[in-house]
N, C-alpha and C positions, 0 to 999 in steps of 0.2 A: 126442214126449214129453208125458206127461200134465201139464196145467197145474198141478195141486196139487203135483206132484213138484217142479217148478221153484220154486214159491212156498216149499215146504219147504226146498229147497236154499238159496234166498236168505236165508231166516230163520236157518238154522243158520250160514251164513257170516257174517251180521251178528252173531249171538251170539258167535261165535268172535272176531271182530275187536273186539267191544265188551267183551271180558273177561267174557262170560256175564252181563252186566247187561241183563236182558230189557227194562227200561224204555227202553233206547236203541234197541230194535228193534221198537217197537210197530207201526209202519207195515207191516213185513214180516209180523208175526204176524197183523195184521188181514186182510191180503190172503190169507194162507194159510187162515185159518179161514173166510173168506167163500167161498173156492173149495171147501173141504171141505163146507160147508153146501149149496152149490149142487149138488154131486155127490150128496149124500145125498138131497136133495129129488128129483132126477131118478131116483135108484134107487127111492125109495119110490113114485113115480108109475108107474114101469115095473112094479113088483111089483103094485101096485093094479090096473092095467089088465089084467095077465095073470090076476089072480084073478077079475076080472069076466067074462073070456071064458069 
């Protein structure tokens, strides 16, 4: 399973259990966004390297 998918699932589960009050789920949101940013950076690096070849 892709890590960001699990982070997203955890965040959505937290939102549901917290009555969709996002401030109660900040730790899950932060983990999900960090994971997404890491994946984006990797993708950009792969594209850049391929363009340089």
